[in-house]
N, C-alpha and C positions, 0 to 999 in steps of 0.2 A: 108333640112334645119331646124334645129330645131331653137327655137329664145332665144339664149343666148348670147343677144347685150350685157347685164349689165343693169342695174337699172335706169342711167337716160340718157334720149335722148332727145338733142338738137335741134328745131327746126332753121332753118336758110335759109333766103330769097335765092331762086336761083338766084334772079340778084343782088346778091351780091358777087361775085366769090374771094374775096378779104377776105371773111369771112370763105369760105367753112374749109379751113385746120385747121383754128385756133379752131372754133367749133368742130371739129374731136378730137382735141388735147385736148379740155376742157373737152368733154362728153366721155361715152362708145360709143354711137353711133348718128347719125347724120341723120336729116330728114332735105333734101334740098327740099325746099317748091315753087311748081310751081303753086299753087293756091292761098289762099287767100293773102299770103305776098306778090307777084306780081301784079301791076297794069295789065290789061288788053293788054295797048300798051307796055308792058316790056318782054312781056311774051316771044316772038319771041327770043330776045336778050336772055333770061334767057337759054331758050334751047340750046344754043350756048354755052354758058357757060359751061353748063354740058357736052355736047360734049369734049369741051378740058378739062375738070376737071381730076385729076389723084388720085384721094383719091382711100382708100382701100374700095373696093368695100363689103367686107363683113362688113362693119361698116355701112353701107349707106342706107340707107330708100331714096326713093322720092316720094314724097307727089306728086299724079297727080290729074287733074280736075277730075270732075265726070263725069262717064261715058255718060251721056245724052249732056255732053257741046259740042260745036264745038273744044273745046282745047284737049280732050282727046285721039284723034287719034293720034294729032301731038306730043303728050307728049310720047305714046309711041314709036312711028316713031322716035322719037331722043332718047329714051333710049335702043332701038334696034341698038343703032351704039355707045353705051357704053359698060361696065362691069357691072351697074347697073342692078340687075335684082328682086330688093325688092321695092315694091311700096305700097304706101299708098293710097287707093281711099279713095278722100273725098267725104262724102255725100252718101257711100255705103246704097244701097237700095235693089235692084233685085237680088237675089240670080241666076236666070237664064241669066242675063247679065253678073254678076261676073263669070261664069262658063265659058263663052264665050272668056274671055280674054285669049290672047295668054299665052299660057301653059310653057313660059319660064318664064314669072315671078310668083314671090312669093306676095302675097298679104295680106296685114294690111289694115281690113275693118273696115273704121272710121266711127262708126255709130252717127251720129248726126243729126238725123231727127227724128221726129217720125215714120214716114214709115220703116227708117232702122231700129231702135229699134224693131219695130214688126215683123220684121225678122230676128232678131240677131241668134235663133236658126239655123234657116236655112242658113244662113250664115256662121255660125260657121261649119256646116256640109263639106263644099266644102275642097276638096284636095288641091286645090290651096291656100287658106287660110290658114296663118299661125298664125294669132294673130286678137283681135279684138282690138279695142282705142273704145271709147266715148269720145263725145263733149259736153260739157254743154251750152255753147252760142247758138249755131246753134240750136240744141236741142229744146231748150224754145222758140227761135224765131218760130220756124218752128210751133209752136200750139199757138201763138200768145201771147206769155209769151214777159217780158220785162226783165228779171233779173235770172240766177239761182241761185242767193245768197241771204238771209235774210241781213239786214241792220247790224247783228251781224258776218257776213260772212261766217257763214254757208250754205251748200248746201241748197234749196228748198226742199220737197217732191220728186217731180218728177225727181228732178236732183238724187238724192238717188236712187231712184227706177233705172232710166236706169243706173247709176255706177253699181249696184246690177245687173241688169239683163245683163249687158256685161260681168260681171265677172263669173256667172251661167252661161250664154249662151258657152264661152269659155273653163269654165271648163270641161262641159259636153263632149266635144268633146276633151280633153286633148289640149288644143290650149293655146297659152299664152294670157293673158288680159294686158291691158297697161291705166293706170289710164291718166284723161283728164291733161292738163295745170291748172296752177294757174296764173290767169292774174294779181293778184295786185302782182308786183314786191316786193314792200315792206314787205308786209304782212309774213315775215319769220316764225312765230311763225305757223300762221295757215298752212303753206307750210309744214312744219314739224310735224304738227300733222297728216295733210291728207295722208303725203309721209308713216309714221310711220303706220298709218290706214292700208293703199293700200298693204306696204309688211306684214303686219299680217294677211289680209285678202287671200293674195294669188295673189296680181297683180304682174307680172314679171317686171316691169318696171312703172315709172312716166314721162311721155313727161315735157320738160322745154321752156320756151321761153327766157330766159336769162343765161347766164353761171354764175350768181351768185346764181342760185337755185341748179346748179351740187352737189355741196360737199353737200348740205342739205339734197338732195334727195338720195344720196351715203350712208351718215351717217346715214337716217331713214331706210334703207333696210339692213344695216349691222348689226348683232345681236350684242348686248352687252357681255363683256366679262362672265360677270354672265350666261348671257341666252347661251353662248356657252358651258359653263363648267358642267351646268344643263345637257342641251342635251347629252353631252359626259357622264357623269354620270349616268344618267338613262339608256343609252343604253347600257353601261357594264355592270349595275345592271341587264338587262335584260337579258343577256346571261345565269344567273344563276337561273334563275324565269321559271315558267311555268305558262302561262295564266296571270291572272290580279295577281298585286302586288302593295305593297305600297313603296314608294319612297318619302323621305323628309317631310313624312306626306300627301301626296297626292296620291289617286288612279291612278295607273298607266294601262292601256291597250292599246291595238294596235293603237288608233287613237291618243293617247298621245304620241306614238313612232314615230308615222308618223310625228306628231309636231316637234319632235326634231331632227328625219333628213331633215325636212325641212328648220330648221335652220342651221343645218351644211351645207347644200348645198348653203346657201346665205352666209355663211360664209366660203366657200369654204375649209372646214378642212377637 
């Protein structure tokens, strides 16, 4: 399975089955969350809801509890009774332990601790890992910080480093990278800025926590008509050129052509 689920992936608490179908209808894919979104006393019931659900498994990721927790084995045992085979491993840290996960499951490794980020490249090398995602707040908390963002809403340097390292580690192994959630639901301006940057930088998707964020993310990942026209034009011009050439006043070489192809892939043209 390659990671082609679409740009907006919506978290949904696994203990709220009445939201499952609506979440999947609103977003490109859904992350049914058995970890932080579910209180310890409700996890058993949440697993039962997963077994009873009938969502399209190709568009579902299930976030399971960390593999060092008592809940992890119960999560996998539950999923073995379903058709869901893509898991998001919370607080992924150990390449050796991840490699031992049941081979039936594809893994989205969630890097949200200092230890996990330090192993990003090794985790991305694993065949079972199809994507990397990073988490800002857990990461900062793991090193004793109190906030991933400055008062102006922008990420602190440590969060920006984690974001870049996740993207580079994924890209080096031709795996997808998923950008972190934006917790301030009302701050649509910052979400739009960050999702636009994520798309331009090479992220495959941005995770979100509220349905209202879906269309903002989709729009950010969709090239504008002007960008599509430029990409089509420069690729057409390249057919009649040899090597480096000039197009609309800009020098064009193979990296620029790859950018153009990437824009058209995002536009599905």
